[in-house]
C-alpha positions in Angstrom: 0.0 0.0 0.0 2.9 2.4 0.6 4.1 1.7 -2.9 0.6 2.4 -4.3 0.3 5.6 -2.3 3.7 6.8 -3.5 2.9 6.1 -7.1 -0.5 7.8 -6.9 1.1 10.8 -5.2 3.8 11.0 -7.8 1.2 10.9 -10.6 -0.9 13.7 -9.0 2.1 15.9 -8.3 3.6 15.5 -11.7 0.2 16.2 -13.3 -0.2 19.4 -11.2 3.3 20.6 -11.8 3.7 19.8 -15.5 0.0 20.1 -16.5 1.2 17.6 -19.1 1.1 14.1 -17.8 -1.4 12.2 -20.0 -2.4 8.7 -19.8 -3.5 6.6 -22.5 -5.1 6.8 -25.8 -8.1 4.6 -25.4 -11.8 4.7 -26.1 -12.5 7.6 -23.8 -9.7 9.7 -25.3 -10.7 8.8 -28.8 -14.3 9.8 -28.2 -13.1 13.1 -26.7 -11.0 13.8 -29.7 -13.9 12.9 -32.0 -16.4 15.0 -30.0 -14.2 18.1 -29.8 -13.9 18.0 -33.6 -17.5 16.9 -34.2 -16.2 13.9 -36.0 -17.0 10.5 -34.3 -14.3 7.9 -34.1 -14.9 5.1 -36.6 -13.6 1.6 -35.6 -13.4 -1.7 -37.5 -13.0 -4.0 -34.4 -16.2 -6.0 -35.3 -15.3 -6.3 -39.0 -17.5 -3.4 -39.9 -17.2 0.4 -39.9 -19.1 1.8 -36.9 -18.9 4.5 -34.3 -16.9 3.7 -31.2 -19.8 4.9 -29.1 -22.0 2.2 -30.6 -19.8 -0.8 -29.9 -21.3 -2.9 -27.1 -17.9 -3.9 -25.7 -14.8 -2.4 -24.2 -12.6 -1.1 -27.0 -9.5 1.1 -26.4 -8.5 3.2 -29.4 -5.3 5.0 -30.1 -5.9 7.5 -32.9 -3.4 8.8 -35.5 -3.1 12.0 -33.5 -2.4 10.1 -30.2 0.1 7.8 -32.0 2.0 10.9 -33.2 2.0 12.6 -29.8 3.0 9.5 -27.8 5.5 8.1 -30.3 3.8 4.7 -29.9 4.6 2.2 -32.8 4.6 -1.3 -31.4 2.6 -3.6 -29.1 4.6 -2.7 -26.0 3.7 1.0 -26.5 0.1 0.2 -27.1 -0.2 -1.9 -24.0 1.4 0.8 -21.8 -1.4 3.1 -22.9 -4.3 0.7 -22.3 -5.8 -0.1 -18.9 -6.2 -3.7 -17.8 -3.6 -4.9 -20.3 0.0 -5.9 -19.5 2.8 -7.3 -21.7 6.1 -9.3 -21.4 8.1 -9.1 -24.5 11.7 -9.5 -25.7 13.0 -11.0 -22.4 14.1 -14.3 -23.9 14.1 -13.4 -27.6 12.4 -10.8 -29.9 9.5 -12.9 -31.0 8.6 -14.0 -27.5 5.5 -11.9 -26.4 2.9 -12.6 -23.8 0.0 -10.2 -23.5 -2.4 -10.4 -20.6 -5.9 -8.9 -20.9 -8.1 -9.1 -17.9 -6.4 -12.2 -16.4 -6.0 -14.3 -19.6 -2.4 -14.7 -20.6 -0.7 -16.0 -23.7 1.5 -18.8 -22.5 5.0 -18.9 -23.8 5.4 -21.8 -26.3 1.7 -22.2 -26.7 -0.6 -20.2 -29.0 -1.3 -16.5 -28.3 -4.5 -15.4 -26.5 -5.0 -12.4 -28.7 -5.8 -11.9 -32.3 -3.6 -9.6 -34.4 -5.5 -8.0 -37.3 -3.8 -5.7 -39.7 -6.0 -3.9 -42.3 -8.6 -6.5 -42.0 -6.3 -9.5 -42.3 -5.8 -11.9 -39.4 -2.1 -12.6 -38.7 -1.8 -15.9 -36.9 1.9 -15.7 -36.0 2.0 -13.2 -33.2 5.8 -13.3 -33.1 5.3 -10.2 -35.3 3.8 -8.3 -32.4 7.3 -7.0 -31.6 7.5 -5.3 -35.1 6.0 -2.1 -36.4 3.4 -3.0 -39.0 3.8 -0.1 -41.4 2.6 3.5 -41.2 0.0 3.2 -38.4 -3.2 5.3 -38.5 -5.2 3.7 -35.7 -4.9 1.0 -33.0 -8.0 -0.7 -31.5 -7.6 -3.1 -28.5 -10.7 -5.3 -27.9 -11.0 -6.8 -24.5 -12.8 -10.0 -23.8 -13.2 -13.1 -26.0 -13.3 -12.4 -29.7 -13.4 -16.0 -30.9 -16.8 -15.5 -32.5 -15.2 -12.8 -34.7 -11.6 -14.0 -35.1 -11.7 -17.6 -34.1 -9.0 -19.6 -32.2 -6.5 -17.8 -30.0 -8.6 -14.7 -29.5 -9.8 -15.6 -26.0 -8.4 -12.6 -24.3 -9.1 -10.0 -27.0 -7.7 -8.6 -30.2 -5.4 -5.9 -31.4 -6.7 -4.4 -34.7 -4.3 -2.1 -36.6 -5.1 0.2 -39.5 -2.3 1.5 -41.7 -2.0 4.4 -44.1 -4.0 4.2 -47.4 -2.9 6.1 -50.5 -4.9 9.1 -51.3 -5.3 11.2 -54.5 -2.2 13.3 -53.7 1.4 12.7 -52.9 2.4 12.8 -49.2 5.3 11.7 -47.1 7.0 12.0 -43.8 10.3 11.2 -42.1 11.4 11.1 -38.5 14.8 10.7 -36.9 15.5 10.4 -33.2 18.6 9.9 -31.1 18.8 8.9 -27.4 21.2 7.6 -24.8 22.8 4.1 -25.2 23.4 5.1 -28.9 19.7 4.5 -29.6 18.8 5.6 -33.1 15.4 5.3 -34.6 14.2 6.4 -38.1 11.0 6.1 -40.1 10.0 7.3 -43.4 7.1 6.8 -45.8 5.8 8.1 -49.1 2.3 7.6 -50.6 0.2 8.7 -53.5 -1.3 7.9 -56.8 0.4 6.0 -59.6 -2.5 6.4 -62.0 -6.2 7.2 -62.0 -7.1 4.0 -60.2 -3.9 2.9 -58.5 -2.1 4.2 -55.4 0.8 3.1 -53.3 2.4 3.4 -49.8 6.1 2.6 -49.3 7.5 2.8 -45.8 10.7 1.9 -43.9 11.7 1.6 -40.3 15.2 1.3 -38.7 16.2 1.1 -35.0 19.5 0.3 -33.3 20.6 0.4 -29.7 23.5 -0.7 -27.6 21.1 -1.5 -24.8 21.1 -0.6 -21.1 23.4 -3.3 -19.8 27.0 -4.4 -20.3 28.7 -7.8 -20.1 31.4 -7.2 -17.5 33.3 -10.4 -18.4 33.8 -9.4 -22.0 33.6 -5.7 -21.4 31.0 -5.3 -24.2 27.5 -4.1 -24.7 26.1 -7.5 -25.7 23.3 -8.0 -23.3 20.3 -6.2 -24.8 21.7 -4.6 -27.9 19.6 -4.8 -31.1 19.3 -3.7 -34.7 16.1 -4.0 -36.7 14.9 -2.8 -40.0 11.8 -3.4 -42.1 10.2 -2.3 -45.4 6.5 -2.3 -46.0 4.7 -1.8 -49.3 1.1 -1.4 -50.2 -0.8 -1.1 -53.5 -4.5 -0.4 -53.7 -6.2 -0.6 -57.1 -9.8 0.3 -58.0 -10.9 -2.4 -60.4 -14.0 -0.6 -61.5 -16.5 1.4 -59.5 -17.3 -1.5 -57.1 -14.2 -3.5 -56.7 -11.0 -2.8 -54.8 -7.8 -4.8 -54.6 -5.4 -4.3 -51.7 -2.0 -6.0 -51.9 0.6 -5.7 -49.2 4.1 -7.0 -48.6 6.6 -6.6 -45.8 10.1 -7.8 -44.8 11.8 -7.4 -41.5 15.1 -8.4 -40.1 16.3 -8.3 -36.5 19.7 -8.9 -35.1 20.4 -8.6 -31.4 20.9 -10.3 -28.1 18.8 -13.0 -26.3 18.2 -14.5 -22.9 18.3 -11.2 -20.9 18.1 -13.0 -17.6 19.9 -13.3 -14.3 19.1 -16.0 -11.7 17.7 -15.3 -8.2 17.7 -18.1 -5.6 14.8 -18.6 -3.2 16.4 -21.1 -0.7 15.6 -19.7 2.8 17.6 -22.3 4.8 20.7 -21.7 2.6 20.4 -18.1 3.6 22.0 -19.0 6.9 25.3 -19.3 4.9 24.6 -16.4 2.6 21.5 -14.1 2.6 21.7 -14.0 -1.2 20.4 -17.5 -1.3 16.9 -16.1 -0.4 16.6 -13.1 -2.6 13.5 -10.9 -3.4 13.4 -10.6 -7.2 12.6 -6.9 -6.9 15.9 -6.2 -5.0 18.2 -8.0 -7.5 21.1 -6.0 -9.0 21.5 -7.1 -12.6 25.0 -8.1 -13.6 26.0 -10.1 -16.6 29.2 -12.0 -17.2 28.5 -14.6 -19.9 31.4 -16.1 -21.8 29.1 -16.7 -24.7 27.8 -13.6 -26.5 24.1 -14.1 -26.9 22.5 -13.6 -30.3 19.0 -13.5 -31.7 18.1 -13.6 -35.4 14.6 -13.0 -36.7 13.6 -12.8 -40.3 10.0 -12.1 -41.3 8.3 -12.0 -44.6 4.7 -11.8 -45.5 2.5 -10.9 -48.4 -1.2 -10.6 -48.6 -4.0 -9.7 -51.1 -7.5 -8.6 -50.2 -10.3 -8.0 -52.7 -13.7 -6.4 -51.9 -16.6 -6.1 -54.3 -19.8 -4.2 -53.6 -22.9 -5.9 -55.0 -25.1 -3.0 -53.8 -27.0 -5.0 -51.2 -24.0 -7.1 -50.0 -20.2 -6.8 -50.0 -18.0 -9.7 -50.8 -14.5 -9.7 -49.1 -11.8 -12.3 -49.7 -8.2 -12.3 -48.6 -5.1 -14.6 -48.6 -1.9 -14.4 -46.5 1.5 -16.0 -46.7 3.7 -15.5 -43.7 7.2 -16.9 -43.0 9.0 -16.1 -39.7 12.3 -17.7 -38.9 14.0 -17.1 -35.6 16.9 -18.5 -33.6 19.0 -17.7 -30.6 22.4 -18.6 -29.2 23.1 -18.2 -25.5 25.1 -19.4 -22.5 23.8 -22.5 -20.8 22.1 -23.1 -17.4 23.4 -26.4 -16.1 26.8 -25.8 -14.4 25.6 -26.3 -10.8 24.0 -29.6 -11.8 27.3 -30.9 -13.0 26.1 -31.9 -16.5 29.4 -31.1 -18.0 31.5 -31.8 -14.9 32.5 -35.4 -14.2 33.1 -35.6 -10.4 34.2 -36.0 -7.7 37.7 -35.7 -9.0 39.3 -34.2 -12.2 41.1 -37.5 -12.7 37.8 -39.0 -13.9 37.7 -36.5 -16.8 38.6 -37.9 -20.2 36.6 -35.6 -22.4 37.8 -32.2 -23.7 34.5 -30.8 -22.3 35.5 -31.6 -18.7 39.1 -30.4 -19.3 37.9 -27.1 -20.6 35.5 -26.7 -17.7 38.3 -27.4 -15.1 40.7 -25.1 -16.9 38.2 -22.2 -17.1 37.3 -22.6 -13.4 40.9 -22.5 -12.3 41.5 -19.4 -14.4 38.4 -17.7 -13.0 38.7 -18.5 -9.4 37.6 -15.5 -7.4 35.8 -13.8 -10.3 33.0 -11.7 -8.8 29.8 -13.4 -10.1 26.4 -12.5 -8.6 25.9 -13.5 -5.0 25.5 -16.2 -3.8 27.6 -17.4 -6.7 31.2 -18.2 -6.1 33.9 -19.7 -8.4 36.3 -21.9 -6.5 39.4 -23.8 -7.7 37.3 -26.7 -9.0 33.9 -26.6 -10.8 32.4 -29.4 -8.6 29.3 -28.0 -6.9 29.8 -26.8 -3.4 27.4 -29.4 -2.1 29.9 -32.1 -3.1 33.1 -30.1 -2.5 32.4 -27.6 0.2 36.1 -26.7 0.5 37.0 -25.8 -3.1 33.8 -26.2 -5.0 31.8 -23.6 -6.9 28.3 -22.2 -7.1 27.9 -20.9 -10.7 24.3 -20.2 -11.2 23.2 -20.1 -14.9 25.0 -18.1 -17.6 28.4 -18.2 -15.9 31.7 -16.9 -17.4 33.1 -20.5 -17.3 32.6 -23.2 -20.0 31.0 -25.4 -17.4 27.4 -24.5 -18.2 27.7 -25.3 -21.8 25.7 -23.5 -24.6 22.1 -23.4 -25.8 20.7 -23.0 -29.3 17.0 -22.6 -29.9 15.2 -22.3 -33.2 11.6 -21.7 -34.4 10.7 -21.7 -38.1 7.0 -21.2 -39.0 5.2 -20.8 -42.3 1.5 -19.9 -42.4 -0.9 -19.9 -45.3 -4.4 -18.6 -44.6 -7.4 -17.3 -46.4 -10.9 -16.1 -45.8 -14.0 -15.3 -47.8 -16.9 -13.3 -46.2 -20.1 -11.8 -47.4 -21.8 -9.1 -45.4 -25.0 -7.0 -45.6 -24.5 -3.6 -47.0 -27.5 -1.5 -46.1 -28.8 1.0 -43.5 -31.8 -1.0 -42.3 -32.2 -2.4 -38.8 -30.8 -5.8 -39.8 -27.1 -6.5 -40.5 -25.3 -9.8 -41.0 -22.1 -11.6 -42.1 -21.3 -15.1 -43.2 -17.8 -16.5 -43.9 -15.3 -19.3 -44.2 -11.7 -19.5 -43.0 -8.7 -21.8 -43.6 -5.2 -21.8 -42.1 -2.2 -24.1 -42.5 0.7 -23.9 -40.1 4.0 -25.6 -40.8 6.3 -25.2 -37.7 9.6 -26.6 -36.6 11.0 -25.9 -33.1 14.1 -27.1 -31.4 16.1 -26.6 -28.2 19.6 -27.9 -28.2 22.2 -27.9 -25.4 25.8 -28.2 -26.4 29.1 -28.6 -24.6 31.4 -25.6 -24.4 35.0 -26.7 -25.2 36.2 -23.1 -25.5 35.7 -23.0 -29.3 33.0 -21.3 -31.3 29.3 -22.1 -30.9 27.9 -23.8 -34.0 24.4 -22.4 -34.5 22.5 -25.5 -35.4 20.4 -28.1 -33.6 22.7 -31.0 -33.8 26.5 -31.0 -33.8 28.4 -34.4 -33.8 30.9 -35.5 -31.2 34.3 -34.2 -31.9 33.2 -30.7 -32.9 33.8 -27.6 -30.9 30.2 -27.6 -29.7 28.9 -31.2 -29.5 25.2 -31.5 -28.8 24.4 -33.2 -25.5 20.6 -32.7 -25.4 18.2 -32.2 -28.2 14.4 -31.5 -28.2 13.2 -31.0 -31.8 9.8 -31.5 -33.3 7.8 -30.7 -36.4 4.2 -29.5 -36.0 1.6 -29.4 -38.8 -1.8 -27.7 -38.2 -4.9 -27.3 -40.4 -7.7 -25.0 -39.2 -11.1 -24.9 -40.7 -13.8 -22.4 -39.6 -17.3 -21.2 -40.5 -18.7 -18.1 -38.9 -21.5 -15.6 -39.0 -23.2 -13.0 -37.1 -26.5 -11.1 -37.1 -27.5 -7.8 -35.4 -30.9 -6.2 -35.2 -31.9 -2.7 -34.1 -35.2 -2.3 -32.3 -35.5 1.4 -31.6 -33.1 2.1 -28.7 -32.2 -1.5 -28.3 -29.7 -3.5 -30.4 -29.2 -7.2 -30.0 -26.5 -9.3 -31.7 -25.5 -12.9 -32.0 -22.2 -14.2 -33.5 -21.2 -17.8 -33.9 -18.0 -19.4 -35.1 -17.1 -23.1 -35.2 -13.4 -24.0 -35.4 -11.9 -27.4 -36.2 -8.1 -27.6 -35.6 -6.2 -30.7 -36.7 -2.7 -31.0 -35.2 0.0 -33.5 -35.7 3.6 -33.7 -34.5 6.7 -35.9 -35.1 10.1 -35.9 -33.5 13.1 -34.6 -35.4 15.6 -36.0 -32.9 18.1 -38.5 -34.4 18.7 -41.8 -32.7 22.2 -40.9 -31.4 23.8 -40.9 -28.0 24.7 -38.0 -25.8 28.5 -37.8 -25.8 28.5 -36.4 -22.2 26.2 -38.9 -20.4 26.3 -41.8 -22.8 22.5 -41.9 -22.8 20.0 -40.9 -25.5 20.4 -37.4 -26.7 16.7 -36.9 -25.8 16.2 -38.4 -22.3 12.6 -39.2 -23.3 14.1 -41.9 -25.6 15.0 -43.9 -22.6 11.4 -45.0 -22.4 10.8 -45.9 -26.0 10.6 -44.4 -29.5 9.2 -40.9 -30.0 6.2 -41.8 -32.2 4.2 -39.3 -34.2 1.0 -38.1 -32.6 -2.1 -36.2 -33.7 -5.2 -34.7 -32.2 -8.2 -32.7 -33.3 -9.6 -29.8 -31.3 -13.1 -28.4 -31.9 -15.0 -25.5 -30.4 -18.2 -23.6 -31.0 -17.6 -19.9 -30.0 -20.8 -17.9 -29.6 -21.1 -14.3 -28.6 -24.2 -12.5 -27.5 -24.5 -8.7 -27.1 -27.2 -6.3 -26.1 -27.0 -2.5 -26.3 -29.4 0.2 -25.1 -28.9 3.7 -26.3 -31.5 6.1 -24.9 -29.7 9.0 -26.5 -26.7 9.4 -28.8 -24.5 10.2 -25.8 -25.1 7.1 -23.7 -24.7 3.4 -24.4 -25.5 0.7 -21.8 -24.4 -2.7 -22.9 -23.8 -6.3 -21.9 -22.1 -9.2 -23.7 -21.1 -12.8 -23.2 -18.8 -14.9 -25.2 -16.7 -18.1 -25.4 -13.0 -18.0 -26.1 -10.9 -20.9 -27.3 -7.2 -21.8 -27.6 -6.3 -25.1 -29.3 -4.5 -27.7 -27.3 -1.2 -29.0 -28.6 2.0 -30.9 -28.1 5.1 -30.3 -26.0 8.5 -31.6 -27.2 8.1 -35.4 -27.2 9.6 -37.0 -24.2 8.8 -34.1 -21.8 6.5 -36.1 -19.6 9.0 -39.0 -19.2 11.8 -36.6 -18.3 9.7 -34.9 -15.6 8.5 -38.2 -14.2 12.0 -39.6 -14.1 13.7 -36.6 -12.3 10.8 -35.3 -10.3 8.5 -38.3 -10.0 8.4 -40.0 -6.7 11.2 -38.9 -4.4 12.0 -42.5 -3.7 14.7 -43.1 -6.3 18.0 -41.5 -5.1 18.6 -38.1 -6.6 14.9 -37.4 -7.3 12.2 -35.5 -5.4 8.5 -35.8 -5.0 7.8 -32.5 -6.8 4.0 -33.0 -7.0 4.0 -31.8 -10.6 2.3 -33.5 -13.6 3.3 -32.8 -17.2 2.0 -34.4 -20.4 3.4 -34.5 -23.9 0.0 -33.3 -25.0 -1.8 -30.4 -23.3 -5.5 -29.7 -23.5 -7.4 -26.9 -25.2 -8.3 -23.8 -23.2 -11.9 -22.6 -23.1 -13.1 -19.4 -21.4 -16.5 -18.0 -20.7 -16.7 -14.2 -20.2 -19.5 -11.9 -19.3 -19.2 -8.1 -19.4 -21.6 -5.3 -18.5 -20.8 -1.6 -19.0 -21.8 1.9 -20.0 -20.0 4.6 -22.1 -21.0 8.1 -22.9 -20.2 11.8 -22.8 -21.5 15.0 -21.1 -20.8 18.7 -21.4 -21.1 18.6 -25.1 -18.5 15.9 -25.4 -15.9 17.6 -23.2 -16.1 14.8 -20.6 -16.3 11.2 -21.7 -16.4 8.1 -19.6 -16.8 4.4 -19.7 -17.3 1.9 -16.9 -17.3 -1.9 -17.2 -17.4 -4.9 -15.0 -16.4 -8.4 -16.1 -16.5 -12.0 -14.9 -14.6 -14.8 -16.6 -14.2 -18.6 -16.0 -11.2 -20.2 -17.8 -11.1 -24.0 -18.1 -7.7 -25.7 -18.7 -5.8 -22.4 -18.8 -2.5 -23.0 -20.7 0.6 -22.1 -18.6 4.3 -22.2 -19.4 6.6 -24.2 -17.1 10.4 -24.1 -17.1 12.5 -26.9 -15.7 16.3 -27.1 -15.3 18.4 -29.7 -13.8 21.1 -32.3 -14.5 19.1 -33.4 -17.6 19.5 -29.9 -19.0 16.6 -27.6 -19.6 13.0 -28.2 -20.6 10.2 -25.9 -21.7 6.7 -27.2 -21.5 3.0 -26.1 -21.5 0.7 -27.4 -18.7 -3.0 -26.8 -17.9 -4.5 -25.1 -14.9 -7.9 -26.8 -14.6 -10.0 -23.8 -13.6 -9.3 -20.1 -13.0 -11.9 -17.5 -12.0 -11.4 -13.8 -12.9 -13.5 -10.8 -12.1 -12.8 -7.1 -12.2 -13.9 -3.6 -13.1 -12.5 -0.8 -15.2 -13.2 3.0 -15.2 -12.0 5.5 -17.8 -12.6 9.3 -17.7 -11.3 12.0 -20.1 -11.9 15.7 -19.8 -11.1 18.6 -22.1 -10.6 21.4 -19.5 -10.2 24.1 -22.2 -9.5 23.9 -25.8 -6.1 22.3 -26.2 -5.8 20.9 -22.7 -7.0 17.4 -21.8 -6.9 15.3 -18.7 -7.0 11.5 -18.6 -7.5 8.9 -15.9 -8.3 5.2 -15.8 -8.3 2.4 -13.2 -8.6 -1.3 -13.7 -8.7 -3.8 -10.9 -8.6 -7.6 -11.5 -9.2 -10.3 -8.9 -8.3 -13.8 -9.9 -8.2 -17.2 -8.2 -7.1 -20.7 -9.2 -10.0 -23.0 -8.4 -8.5 -26.3 -9.5 -5.1 -27.4 -10.7 -4.3 -31.1 -11.2 -0.8 -30.2 -12.5 0.1 -28.6 -9.2 -2.8 -29.2 -6.7 -1.2 -27.2 -3.9 -1.6 -24.0 -5.9 -5.4 -23.8 -5.5 -6.4 -20.4 -4.1 -3.5 -18.6 -5.8 -3.8 -15.9 -8.4 -3.8 -16.2 -12.2 -0.2 -16.0 -13.4 1.0 -12.8 -15.2 -2.1 -10.9 -14.0 -1.5 -7.5 -12.4 -3.8 -6.8 -9.4 -4.5 -3.4 -10.9 -3.3 -0.8 -13.5 -3.7 2.9 -13.1 -3.2 5.5 -15.9 -3.0 9.3 -15.2 -2.1 12.2 -17.4 -2.7 15.3 -19.4 -2.0 16.7 -22.9 -1.4 20.3 -24.1 -1.7 21.2 -27.7 -1.9 24.9 -28.2 -0.7 27.5 -30.7 2.1 29.8 -29.7 1.9 31.9 -32.9 0.8 31.5 -36.5 2.1 28.2 -37.7 3.8 27.3 -34.4 2.1 24.8 -32.0 3.3 23.7 -28.5 2.7 20.1 -27.7 3.4 18.5 -24.3 2.3 15.0 -23.5 3.1 12.6 -20.8 1.8 9.2 -19.7 2.1 7.8 -16.2 1.3 4.1 -15.9 1.2 2.2 -12.5 1.2 -1.6 -12.7 0.2 -3.5 -9.6 1.7 -6.5 -8.0 2.1 -9.5 -10.3 2.8 -13.2 -9.8 4.3 -15.0 -12.7 3.7 -18.6 -11.7 0.9 -20.7 -10.2 3.3 -21.5 -7.3 3.3 -18.3 -5.1 3.5 -18.4 -1.3 4.3 -22.1 -1.2 7.4 -23.9 -0.1 8.5 -26.6 -2.5 11.2 -29.3 -2.7 14.0 -28.6 -5.2 16.8 -30.5 -6.9 18.9 -29.4 -3.9 16.5 -31.3 -1.6 17.5 -34.4 -3.6 21.2 -33.6 -3.6 21.7 -33.1 0.1 21.1 -36.7 1.1 23.8 -37.9 -1.3 26.3 -35.1 -0.8 29.2 -34.6 1.6 27.0 -32.3 3.7 24.4 -35.0 4.3 24.2 -34.2 8.0 21.6 -31.6 6.9 18.0 -32.7 6.5 16.7 -32.9 3.0 14.2 -30.2 3.6 17.1 -27.8 4.0 17.1 -27.6 0.2 13.4 -26.5 -0.1 12.6 -23.3 -1.8 10.0 -20.7 -0.8 8.5 -18.5 -3.6 6.9 -15.6 -1.6 9.8 -13.4 -2.8 9.1 -14.1 -6.5 6.3 -11.6 -6.9 6.9 -8.4 -8.9 6.1 -5.3 -6.8 4.0 -2.3 -7.9 6.0 0.0 -10.2 5.2 3.2 -12.1 6.6 4.5 -15.4 6.4 8.1 -16.6 6.9 8.9 -20.3 7.0 12.6 -21.3 7.3 14.3 -24.7 7.4 18.0 -25.4 8.1 19.9 -28.6 7.1 22.3 -31.3 5.3 21.8 -34.6 6.4 24.5 -37.0 4.6 24.1 -40.2 5.7 20.8 -41.6 8.6 20.5 -39.2 8.5 19.1 -35.7 11.1 19.0 -33.0 10.5 17.0 -29.8 12.4 16.1 -26.7 11.3 12.9 -25.0 12.0 10.9 -21.9 10.9 7.3 -21.2 10.9 6.1 -17.6 12.0 9.6 -16.5 11.6 8.7 -12.8 14.3 6.1 -13.2 12.1 3.2 -12.0 14.2 0.0 -11.8 11.6 -2.8 -12.1 11.7 -6.3 -13.4 10.0 -7.2 -16.6 9.5 -10.8 -15.7 10.3 -13.5 -13.2 10.2 -17.1 -14.4 10.3 -19.3 -11.3 11.8 -22.7 -12.1 10.2 -24.3 -9.1 12.3 -27.4 -8.8 15.5 -25.4 -9.5 15.0 -23.3 -6.4 14.9 -19.9 -7.9 13.7 -17.6 -10.7 15.1 -16.4 -14.0 14.5 -12.7 -13.9 14.7 -10.0 -16.6 14.9 -6.2 -16.1 12.4 -3.7 -17.4 13.5 -0.8 -19.6 15.6 1.8 -17.9 15.5 5.6 -18.6 15.9 6.8 -22.1 16.2 10.5 -23.1 16.5 11.8 -26.6 15.4 14.3 -29.3 13.3 13.7 -32.4 13.1 15.7 -35.6 10.3 15.1 -38.1 9.2 16.5 -41.5 6.1 15.9 -43.5 4.8 17.0 -46.9 
């Protein structure tokens, strides 16, 4: 509560002092902008053009004006401006994004929980959420299940983007900014007619940064550095008076770092030796010392075509999309303290170059200052087995003893839709359509030994190479999706009722790509799951009817009282084959020496997620549109919520998706915007979400805990000034203060759980300690409340603009994510963005 009071006080004080501390561009703001200009905001969130005020659901809108004034251009920016929505992105690699809307989260390695729609085309690979999508003109964030509109993987909501269309005249713009950490960003576009019935848009984007953090071992800025560029093209042709063809293509390339994590231990009994063994994730000081420079490559290409034909009474729309996104990463390993690459108890048992390199690097690094409670002693043998000279590395150490990791994900999507919709002004409107999607995906996680040579960036490297593979999880996934959908809406005076239905059938199959070879380190199968038999192909079909009902009462044009209910659906799927066997073997019963009774159940196949959500609200405006408001309450039940789990131990590392049987979420949201005088606006919003795990057969002891990745509340406060100083010169000052409440990132929260150390103690040289001495307690793994203030101020002088900006100007040091690895005894934590200050120059014609 002290943190909350501080953040609220800071927001109020800054607003009063600056008179320029705005909040978010959402539905209330958009309505205000529209009302003050007597032009209503038009949205396409429900696949049709309609006024924002008429939509019977919560929709946050960031208009072109707000995009320009905030500098927002990607999903992280949009989320920061939207109440009730949080995001984790770029912590592991660039395409890794989890967006949480009202308690429903997109689990890492599973499908997303939000639909991404760009210019009316559904993009199924949300790895592109980290990328700008061309020259944006409007962003719409729908909250609540949108499966009836957009099908699978829209259970939490949808992000609908609209980009620039060519007009009858040439136009263009360019912007360039420079900020600390050698952060350079540039955008440019040109658009206009090519002939009487053909227009184009061509845009480009470039950004580079050295990042906020430095690798102290290599004395280099190779922790969160990044360089990305993209090119977008669009052609719109009028094929007669009633037909329009819209063709788009984009290419993006990203090169940067990956795995921006430190480890934080949560072993309270070990804290008697060193307090750092029981660390609050919010107090961690981030230091990096990897001996492997992490890298992340992402290449993205997609092309689409959409055609619309007006038949007077109905409109036919058809589109097709091809998308190809390939990404990979190289990083340091995690397994040093579990002795995967360290034959022990004595160096005389080492015969491999791997162990020799490990012992040599440890001897050379003895005393190197790794993060506490880490310590590098004369030998790499874990301190539990050699308390006199042993080491505690933690993951991502400067030695070769933790090996290397390579991960890859290659995905190609082909999708298409055909839809026919009514095209009239009568009380009845309707749509009918068909949809198809094919996904071809290959994923792999490979651990390799570090012999001191170069990392070979491929999934399998033979023994005798500089980077022999010692664990490999690699699978091919094929998916076909078929869907039919429709909706009908009828106006009865002040009342409007609507029903939408969509039926999705998703056929999935998987097969292992792991060769039948041995691990040169352990002598066992290269995938431990192969110990229990062959990894046979598997397939499954997931089906779901997704209805949505809506009711709206508008007694006058300035008030809309509404209610809606809908079903959301995320397909089930497959973990890397052998995952279940690995977990059962190492964490199964606690009877076999070296194992623990972890009380966790993982399957190679996880179930579909189905959510049922109800919302009631009202939206409107008073004082001739100078004050706008919307208030909503919601209740959601989620069955088999998909959740990401991370395991690390002597077997290496394992990423899996599990199911939480039942989660209940309820909350409320209030947004208010006021235009005090012409040119000065005030904003405020508050969202509170209460969640509870009702049943969880994967980890039964977590019942009663909160939904992972769900902030208890979000608060946005702010103002905006846009006023002329003289003819042709406008002053613009804008700021956004966002407070994000406490957040758990795992289903295990206040519990104490056994760890791999619990298993090691009885067989170690310190076996006079009870096994429970190695248990972990995760009450310190919750992210605390934090607030981020962004401010922009500048002048628009005709077609020229000059701005100064600051991001996180209060210097808040917060964590972006904590991934508890429950049986490891700690969390992998990533820092949030630090302060960025710069200048921006723009020109348009």
